[in-house]
C-alpha atoms as one frame of an Amber mdcrd trajectory, in Angstrom:
protein
   9.988 -41.086  -7.645  11.981 -42.523 -10.480  11.499 -46.252 -11.466  14.765
 -47.449 -10.344  13.714 -46.753  -6.662  11.394 -48.770  -4.852   9.049 -47.274
  -2.272  11.014 -48.553   0.926  14.481 -47.932  -1.075  13.497 -44.523  -1.954
  12.421 -43.516   1.789  15.972 -45.062   3.103  17.730 -42.944   0.578  15.760
 -39.707   1.705  16.021 -40.176   5.361  19.128 -38.049   7.038  20.155 -41.292
   9.181  20.549 -44.957   8.932  17.887 -44.930  12.255  15.925 -42.173  10.658
  15.238 -40.040  13.418  18.026 -37.615  13.190  16.584 -34.133  13.989  13.193
 -35.657  15.157  11.448 -33.544  17.580  10.335 -36.335  19.927  12.405 -39.109
  18.936  16.187 -39.273  19.541  18.587 -40.206  16.963  20.398 -43.644  17.737
  23.243 -43.746  15.345  26.665 -43.333  16.632  28.878 -40.009  16.399  29.834
 -39.289  13.039  27.269 -41.883  11.623  24.849 -39.177  10.390  27.429 -37.153
   8.158  29.133 -40.326   6.528  25.654 -41.269   5.763  24.894 -37.999   4.332
  28.221 -37.694   2.378  27.214 -40.594   0.038  24.937 -38.217  -1.535  27.213
 -36.704  -3.916  27.600 -32.705  -4.292  27.064 -33.032  -8.033  23.623 -34.805
  -7.170  23.035 -32.310  -4.924  23.710 -29.242  -7.341  21.288 -30.603  -9.677
  18.290 -30.010  -6.902  16.524 -26.644  -6.924  15.578 -26.916  -2.730  17.075
 -28.662  -0.167  13.967 -28.328   2.352  14.429 -30.523   5.653  11.146 -31.733
   6.601  10.434 -33.117  10.502   7.445 -34.276  11.810   4.668 -31.875  13.002
   3.126 -32.156  16.225  -0.922 -32.872  16.376  -1.080 -30.125  18.403   0.284
 -28.025  15.597  -1.977 -29.288  12.917  -5.110 -29.123  14.959  -4.718 -25.699
  16.222  -7.040 -23.054  15.020  -4.379 -20.187  14.483  -5.191 -18.198  10.994
  -3.690 -20.009   7.996  -2.942 -18.323   4.350  -5.742 -20.252   2.204  -4.588
 -22.419  -0.425  -6.569 -20.442  -2.953  -4.492 -17.513  -2.113  -1.591 -19.336
  -2.585  -2.870 -20.637  -5.788  -3.833 -17.025  -7.209  -0.001 -15.765  -6.529
   1.627 -19.109  -8.010  -0.817 -18.065 -11.240   0.438 -14.753 -11.364   3.712
 -15.421 -10.819   3.766 -18.163 -14.005   1.823 -15.371 -15.960   4.697 -12.901
 -15.007   7.411 -15.929 -16.011   5.156 -16.740 -19.391   5.315 -12.930 -20.223
   8.957 -13.115 -19.581   9.623 -16.071 -21.832   7.221 -15.256 -24.577   9.997
 -14.834 -27.039  12.421 -17.778 -26.066  10.825 -20.824 -27.496  10.812 -23.589
 -24.871  11.518 -21.396 -21.947   8.259 -21.207 -19.769   9.699 -20.524 -16.215
  12.864 -19.338 -14.163  14.035 -22.823 -13.693  14.491 -23.013 -17.791  16.583
 -20.101 -18.249  19.976 -20.536 -19.746  23.164 -19.233 -18.273  22.942 -16.234
 -20.222  19.473 -14.735 -19.468  20.068 -15.438 -16.146  22.636 -12.683 -16.159
  19.990 -10.482 -18.100  17.255 -11.658 -15.688  18.717 -12.178 -12.532  20.155
  -8.718 -12.010  20.798  -8.319  -8.404  21.893  -4.856  -5.922  25.354  -4.817
  -4.277  23.745  -5.804  -0.998  22.432  -8.715  -2.871  25.481  -9.539  -4.458
  27.616  -9.093  -1.013  24.748 -11.415   0.685  25.266 -14.201  -2.105  29.353
 -13.967  -2.036  29.133 -14.615   1.658  26.944 -17.404   1.211  29.009 -18.910
  -1.593  32.652 -18.181   0.590  30.550 -19.740   3.800  29.157 -22.781   2.346
  31.556 -23.610  -0.091  28.918 -23.569  -3.223  29.405 -24.305  -6.323  28.570
 -22.652  -9.820  25.711 -24.587 -10.354  24.230 -23.708  -6.871  24.810 -20.117
  -7.728  22.841 -20.606 -10.688  20.134 -22.182  -8.666  20.277 -19.607  -6.178
  19.772 -16.973  -8.832  17.071 -18.796 -10.557  15.107 -19.729  -7.138  15.473
 -16.112  -5.866  13.873 -14.850  -9.053  10.968 -17.107  -8.759  10.552 -16.004
  -4.828  10.323 -12.451  -6.118   7.496 -13.193  -9.052   5.587 -14.900  -6.304
   5.425 -11.546  -3.861   5.297  -9.256  -7.288   8.264  -7.808  -7.127   9.964
  -6.658 -10.480  13.524  -7.085  -8.831  15.216  -9.670  -6.629  15.638  -8.338
  -3.326  18.084  -9.262  -0.662  15.297 -11.276   1.416  14.445 -13.092  -1.827
  18.264 -14.446  -2.297  18.534 -14.824   1.547  15.210 -17.284   1.528  16.646
 -18.811  -1.493  19.880 -19.316   0.189  17.999 -20.827   2.927  16.930 -23.821
   0.542  20.622 -25.116   0.085  20.215 -26.646   3.476  22.123 -29.759   2.205
  25.272 -27.785   0.780  25.907 -26.638   4.283  28.860 -28.432   5.258  28.851
 -29.821   8.645  24.977 -29.381   8.924  24.699 -32.832  10.330  26.497 -31.874
  13.082
């Protein structure tokens, strides 16, 4: 949290609606129609453009938390992240001050984030449907490159792009109903 927000104002600033229960699995949002969208519109597009990942997090039921279904071990996730960081360190070793995909310039983006024609069509469709900005386009490519690195893939595949596009939920016009 930044220094300009108290804990309570940060929580309020990051809620989806004034009552705090929009899209809650167990509680009903009590906001009047249109209020949620009006509330979300207070977050400016240029500010959202500067955030790489938009992920809506809803409360998890106790039964899901206490379940015994197999989970990916954090040690495995850690290993995957370390390998991805090593890939990026190697990729940027000749570029002083750049250590990860998020830091690459627009020129580097064109060289490093090459996508297939299928991927280009997917990204074009998302750009048009979601009315995304050029900055969002760059963010999607950088995130998809990181997703590919985490998967150990030398190429950015359409599924990496699709996942990165999904992380732009707040760019979706009318996503709050």
